[in-house]
Each structure stands twice: as C-alpha cells, then as structure tokens.
N, C-alpha and C positions, 0 to 999 in steps of 0.2 A: 444519705449521700455525704461523702466526706468534703467535697469542695463547695465553695459558696462565692457569692459576689462575682467579680470579673472572671475568675477561673471557671465558674459555672457557665458563664456566657461563652468562654473559649471552648468548653466541653461540647456545647450544642453546636457551635460553629464548626468544630472539628467533625462532629457527627454529620453535619450538613455537607461539608466538603467531601467527606468519605463516601457519602451517598452519591454525590455528583461523580466522584471518582469511579465508584462501582458502575454507575450508569454509563460513564465514558468508556469503561472497559467493555461493556455490552455493545456499545455503538461501534467501537473499533473491531470487536469480534464479528459483528454483523457486516460491517463494511468489508472486512477481509474475506469473509465467506462470499459476499457479493462479487468482489474482484476475482476470486477463484473461479466462480461459476458464470461470470459475465460472458455472454455469447460472443462478443467481439474478440476478447482476448483468448478465450478458450478455443474458438475456431482457428485462430492463427497459431497458437502455441502447441496444438496437437499435430501439426503438419509434419510430415517426413518427406525428405527428398534426397535421393542418392545415398540412402542409408543413414542420413543425418537427421536428427530431431531438431525442431525449431528451438532456439535458445530458451532455457528455462530459468534465467536469472530473475525474471519478474515473479515467477511462482515461489522462488526461494524467499523473496521479500514478503510475499503474501503469507507463507507458512510462518514466518517470524511474527507477523502481525497477529495471526490467529493465536499463537502462543502468548504474546504480550497481552492481548485482550482477555484471555482466560485467566492469566496470572493477576491482572489488574482487578478482575471481579473478585477473585479470592482474597487479595490483599485489601481491597475496599471493604469487604465484609468483615475482615479481621479488625480493621480500623474502627468501623462503626461499633462493633461489639465491645472492643477495648475501651472506646470513649464512653459508652453508656455504663459499662461496668466499673469504670474508673480503675482499670487494672494496669499498673505500671509494667507488669510482665508482658501483657498483650500489646500495650502501646510501644514498649521497647522493641518487641518482635516486629510490629508493624513498621516502626521507624527504620529498622535494619533492612527489611525488604524494600521499603520505599527508596532508600539510598541506592540499593542495588539496581532497582528499576530505573531510577533517574540516571545513573551512570551508564546503564545499557542503552537508554534512549539517546543520551548525548553521543555515545559511540556510534549508534545506528544512524544518527543524523549526520555525523561527520562522514561516515561511509557512504550514505546516500547522496550527500552533496558532491563528494569526489567522483561518484559513479552515476550521476544523474542522467547522463546521456548514453550510458552503456546499453540499456535495454533496447532503446529505439535503434541504436547503431547495429546491434547484433541482429535484430530482425530485418533491418534494411539490407545488411550483407546477405542474410538468408534469402531475402526477396531477389536481390541482384543475381545471386548464383542461379536461381531458378529462371530468372529473366533471360540471362545469357544463353541458357540451353533452349529456352522456348523460342527465341528469335533466330536460332542457328539454322541457316538455310540448308546446311548439309544433311540435316535429318538424323541427328544422333539418336541412339536407342532410348535415352531418357527424355526426349523432347515431349512426348505425350504426358508423362508424369509431371514435367515442369509446367506445362500448360494447365494441368489440373490444379497444381499448387497455386499458380498465379490467379486462377479463376476464384479460388477461395479468398485470396487477398482482395481482388477487385470487387467481389460480391459483398464481402464483409465491410470493407472500408468505403465502398462506392467511389472507387478511383480507377485510374488506368495508366499504366506506364510509370516512368521515372521523371516525367516532366519534360522529356526531350521530344522534339518534333522532327526527327530525322527521316530520311527517305525509307530506311529499313523499317522503322516503327510504323510508318504509314502503310507499308505493305502487309504487315502482320497484325495490325490493330484489330481487324475484323475477326481474327482467330483468337487473340488475347482477350478481347472485350466484346464478345458477340451480342451481349444483352444491351449494349449501349447504342443509342442512335448518334447521328452526327452532332446534334445539339448537345446531347449529354457529354460527349467527348470534349466539346469546346468548353463546357462549364466545369468539368471534373478537375479535381486537384491531382497532383502527382501522388503516388502511393508513398513516396518518401515523406512528403509533408504530412500526409494523413497519419502515418505511423508515429512521427514526432508529436503531432497534436494529440493522438490517442493516449500515449503514455505520459505526456507532460501533464495532461489534465488529471490523470489518476495519481501521479506522484505529487501534484499540487494538493490534492485532497488529503493524501496521507500526511504531507508536511504540515498542513493546517491543523489536522487532528492532533499531531504530535506536539505542536506548539501550545495548544489549549491544555493538553494533559500536563505538559511540563510546568505551566503556570500554576495549575491546581496542586501539583506535587510540591512545589516550593512552599505554598501557603500551608499545606498539610504538615510538612516537616517543621515549620515554625510553630504551628498550633500544637503539635504533638509534644515538642520540647517544653513549651509553656505549660501545657496541661500536666505533664509528668512532674515538673517542678512544683506546680500548684498542689497536686495530690500528695507529694512528698512532704510539703510544708503545712498541710492541713492539720488542724488540731486532733482529728480522730485517727491520724496515721502515725505510728511509732516505728 
C-alpha cells in the first residue's frame, strides 16, 4: 500500500463513510419504493374523476428519489473500491459524481421547499371538485362517480367532509360517509387536514434523509481530496 500514517487513517475513514453512503442509497431506494407502493397514497393517486387523473406531482418526486438511491449505491461502491485500491483515477471519478449529486440534491431541496404545499393543495382541489358534484342536489350525471371518489378518500384517510358543518352537509353526510356512526363523525378530522398531514409527514421523512446524506457527502468530499493528495505525495507514487 502506498499511503501510511494519517493518510492511511483517512483512507479507512473514507471507506467507512462510503459504505455508510452506499447503505444510505439503499435506504433511500427502499423508502422511495415504499412511498410508491404505500396503500394510502396509491389509493388516492390512482383515482380518476370527470376524465381527470389525480395529481401525480408526488409520484414524480418519488421516481426522482428512486433514481437518486440507485445512483448513490453505484457511486458509494465506486468510492469504496477507489479508497481500498488507492486509485487516484477512481477517487477523482468518485469526487466528480459526488459533486454532481450534491448539486442535484441542493437544487431538489430548493425546489421541494418552494413547492412543499403543492402536493397536498393539488389533492385538496381534486377532492373539492368531487365534493361539489357529490353534494349537488340537482343530480348531475357525474354525481355517482363523485361519491365513489369521495368514498375512497374517506375510507383511506378515515375522514369525512371538508370540516364544515353546514345544513347541506348534514343532509348528505349519510350518503358521503355511510360507514361512519354519529360518534365517528364527531371525532373525525376534515379530509383537508388529513391530506396535509399525510403528505407533510412523508415530505418530512424525505427531507430528514436528504439532510443526513448531504452531511455524509460533505465529509466524503473532504476525505477524498485529502486521500488523493496523500496518494500523490506518497514515496511509492511517481
């Protein structure tokens, strides 16, 4: 081995951090696949009403996470192998991909922060459009399909209505939420609150994972530069 002393310690620390990075990529990939197939979100996002599909912004974010997790596992393996082999070429390639991943993560974080309420708002609007048709006393042709759409929301989220207690809602509540008793209706939250809560929890989980990965990446970039300099300055390297 070419390196010795403190540089050798850096080498094994870099290997350790890359192994953690590889594991983090696997965790992110697993979480993304879970979010994609989670029964609550999938039940809601496959709905169609009046020829319109439920908003798919959330799934776009999940597909990006799947790609990021897979790339992280590949880059993590490259970093582990480059550190053990003390290869400047592999470590340089690893550093290049790491910088690109870090830049993409920062850009995704900014986009996510700016659009953090978009997903829940889109689904709330989709719910409200079905709700308006479902409570329409004139009996429009799409009323039955609207009631079926709302039934999926109410069953999946264990909620009923928009949080309003109007006379019209009291008239149709038995049709909209037939599975709920009077006590259940008194205790249930509005579907607006449930939708915000559902996606806020998932976005919080994604944000926490991204923060941990960003910290690991910063340490890896520092250790990679130090190790490359150590390999270049080692007596056995010319």
